[in-house]
C-alpha positions, 0 to 999 in steps of 0.5 A, a space after each residue: 500500500 502506498 504512503 498517504 499523500 500530505 494533501 490527503 492528510 491535510 484534507 483529513 485535518 479539515 474538521 479539526 482545523 475548523 474546530 480549532 479556529 472556532 475555539 481560538 479565533 471566533 470571538 476575534 472574528 465577531 469583534 471584527 464583524 462588530 467593527 464593520 457594523 460600526 464603520 458601516 462601509 458602503 464598499 468593501 474590497 478584497 486582496 488575494 491571489 490563487 486559492 485565497 482569491 476564491 475564498 475572497 470570492 466566496 466572501 464577496 457573494 455571501 457579503 453582498 447577499 447578506 448586506 447589499 454592499 458591493 464587494 470588489 477584488 482589487 488586482 495587486 498590480 494596480 499598486 505593485 506595477 502601476 503605482 496607483 494611489 487608492 482612495 478608500 476613506 471610510 471603507 474596508 479591505 479584506 486580505 486573505 493569504 495562507 503565507 502572508 508573504 507575497 510582496 504584491 499582496 502585502 503592498 496592496 493591503 498597505 496601500 489600502 490602509 494608507 488610502 483610508 481603509 480599515 484593513 483586515 488580514 486572514 492569515 495562517 502564518 501569524 507572524 507574517 508581514 501581511 498580519 503585521 500591517 493590518 488593522 485587524 489581523 485574524 489568525 486562521 490556526 489551520 496548522 502547518 500546510 506542507 502540500 503545495 495545494 491549499 486545502 484546509 487553509 482555504 476552508 478555514 479562511 472561508 469559515 473565518 470570513 463568514 464568522 466576520 460576516 455573522 458578527 457584522 450582520 448579527 446573524 445567529 443562524 449563520 453563527 450556529 451553522 458555522 459552529 456545526 461545521 466540524 461535524 458536517 465536514 466529518 460527514 463530507 469526507 465520508 462521501 463516495 465520489 468513486 463513480 466519477 473517478 474514471 470519467 474525470 481521470 480520463 478527461 482532457 478538459 472539463 467545466 465546473 459550474 456554480 452560482 453565488 458562493 457555489 461559483 467560488 467553489 467551482 473556481 477553486 475546484 477548477 484550480 485544484 484540477 489544474 494544479 494537482 492533476 494537470 487537467 485543463 478545467 475552467 469554471 463558469 457561472 451557471 448563467 455564463 456557460 450558456 453565453 458561448 462556452 457551452 459550444 465546446 460541450 460535446 459528446 462525453 465532455 465532463 461538466 461538474 456542477 455544484 448545486 447548493 440548496 439556495 435560491 440559485 438551485 432551480 435555475 442551475 438545474 435548468 442550465 444543467 439540463 441544457 448542458 447535458 442535452 448538448 451531449 456532455 457528461 453531467 456530474 452533479 453535486 446535488 440532484 439535478 434530475 439527470 446525470 450522475 448525482 454525487 453525494 454531499 453533506 448538507 449543512 442546514 444553511 445555504 451560505 455554508 453548504 457549498 463549502 461542505 461540497 468542496 470538502 468532499 471534492 478535495 478528497 476526490 481530487 486527490 484521488 484524481 491526481 493519483 489516478 492520473 499518475 501525478 504527485 498531488 504534493 508536488 504540482 508541476 512548476 509550482 511552489 508553496 509560497 508564490 512571490 509575485 510583483 
C-alpha cells in the first residue's frame, strides 16, 4: 500500500482545523464583524491571489447577499506595477493569504490602509508581514500546510470570513451553522465520489459550474484540477456557460456542477439540463434530475453548504491526481509560497 499523500492528510485535518479556529479565533472574528457594523462601509474590497482569491470570492457573494454592499477584488498590480494611489476613506479591505508573504499582496493591503481603509488580514502564518500591517489581523490556526495545494487553509479562511460576516450582520443562524461545521465536514469526507473517478481521470478538459458562493467553489475546484492533476478545467457561472462556452460541450465532455440548496438551485438545474442535452457528461453535486448525482453533506444553511461540497471534492481530487499518475504534493512548476510583483 502506498504512503498517504500530505494533501490527503491535510484534507483529513479539515474538521479539526475548523474546530480549532472556532475555539481560538471566533470571538476575534465577531469583534471584527462588530467593527464593520460600526464603520458601516458602503464598499468593501478584497486582496488575494490563487486559492485565497476564491475564498475572497466566496466572501464577496455571501457579503453582498447578506448586506447589499458591493464587494470588489482589487488586482495587486494596480499598486505593485502601476503605482496607483487608492482612495478608500471610510471603507474596508479584506486580505486573505495562507503565507502572508507575497510582496504584491502585502503592498496592496498597505496601500489600502494608507488610502483610508480599515484593513483586515486572514492569515495562517501569524507572524507574517501581511498580519503585521493590518488593522485587524485574524489568525486562521489551520496548522502547518506542507502540500503545495491549499486545502484546509482555504476552508478555514472561508469559515473565518463568514464568522466576520455573522458578527457584522448579527446573524445567529449563520453563527450556529458555522459552529456545526466540524461535524458536517466529518460527514463530507465520508462521501463516495468513486463513480466519477474514471470519467474525470480520463478527461482532457472539463467545466465546473456554480452560482453565488457555489461559483467560488467551482473556481477553486477548477484550480485544484489544474494544479494537482494537470487537467485543463475552467469554471463558469451557471448563467455564463450558456453565453458561448457551452459550444465546446460535446459528446462525453465532463461538466461538474455544484448545486447548493439556495435560491440559485432551480435555475442551475435548468442550465444543467441544457448542458447535458448538448451531449456532455453531467456530474452533479446535488440532484439535478439527470446525470450522475454525487453525494454531499448538507449543512442546514445555504451560505455554508457549498463549502461542505468542496470538502468532499478535495478528497476526490486527490484521488484524481493519483489516478492520473501525478504527485498531488508536488504540482508541476509550482511552489508553496508564490512571490509575485
